[in-house]
C-alpha positions, 0 to 999 in steps of 0.5 A: 891266646896267651894263657897261664896254668898254675897248680897248688898242692893241697894235701898228700894222699893217704895210701902210701907208707909213713916214709912218704911224709919224710919225702914229701919235699921231693914228691907227692900225690894228692889234691891240687887246685888249678887256676887258668887265666887268659891275659891276651892274644897275638896275631900271626901271619898265615904265611910265615907265622911272624907276629903281626900284633898283640892285644890284651884282654880281661877274662875271669879266671877258670879255677877247679880242684883236681887230683895230681902228682908233683916232683921237686926239681931241685931248683936251688942247684939246677937253676944256677947251673943251667941258667934261669931260662934254660932251667924253665925250658927243661922243666917244661920239656920234661913235663911234656915227655912224662905226658907222652910216655904216661899211656905206656904205664896206664892202659886206656889212658888218653893224652887229654886225660892228663895235663901239666903245669906249663910255667917256665918262669922259675918253676920249683917242681913238675906237676901232672894233674887230671884234666877233668875237674874233681879228678879222673884217677889217671894221675893216681894210677900213674903215681903207682909207677913212680917208685919203681925201676924203669918207671915213667921217669926213666921212660921220659928221659929215654924219650928225650935222649933217643928220639928218632925224628929229631935226635940226629939234629944236634943244633935243634933242641926244641923237640918234635911231635914225635917226642915233645910237641902236643896240641894241648900245650898252653905255650904252643910248644915254645920254650922247650929244651931237650938237653935241659930236660934231660939234665933235670930228669937225671937229677930227679932220677938220682934222688929217686933212686936214693929213696927207701921206697924205690930200694924196697920195690927194687929188692922185691922185683929182684926176689920175685921174678916174672912167671914164664907165662908173664915173661913170654907175653908181648908188651901189648898183651901184658897191657891188655891183661893188666887192663882186664885186672883193673878194679873199675874194669872188674866192677863194670865188667869191661872186656878186652876183645870182641864184643860178641864174646860173653862175659865170664860165667855167663850162659849166653848161647850163640843163636846161629850155633847148633843146639847144645853148643855154647861159647867157650 
């Protein structure tokens, strides 16, 4: 079916510095209202996927409040340079790339936990929001990695530039399942442009690197190098370590490892072990 998904921001989050009020026109995080509407459907051939027919339907809109983040795409500058259609396809492609790299920064995140605004008709910003009504906290965790060096915006640009599956074909610009395509896309992975997405992403990255919060985090990272123990950890072990340190995990006593391991501080004794021997 033909669906439209639109988001409107309601408020900024309160857990950021006062400087974010000045940068609210560039990026923000807070409550959003999501509205989805279905206008019709089209019939495709099972053999060659050619459109056979199209019909209109009238269904009530689905609306819910959630939590999300948004970034201004500088439409007044990029749209005349790239063209209206190419600019919209670039914003759509960059949104898909951000969703693809999001699990690298939020341990335990699933692709279905987040969604993006798939609007390709003169968008003014990229919006990422929680798929669950009321919010699940996924976009809030992702927001913490925005004003940082080598954050998810840089990772999304790297994905668009260095896809090993479709990067070799310079004549094709629509991406592939390894980088952009997603089964949940409301546009059926159409209207995607990797080259335009790279241009939009690099423009956003330039604006991000000029913000005071990014420079502050960059200085803090340079002044506080990783300890030898953390530096020796592989990316997978580092992600598992961070997952165990999450506040919800501590409250619910989540444990990464074998289910047979006892919780920290417990006095569980192995039934098969000799008396007097406990788990370490």
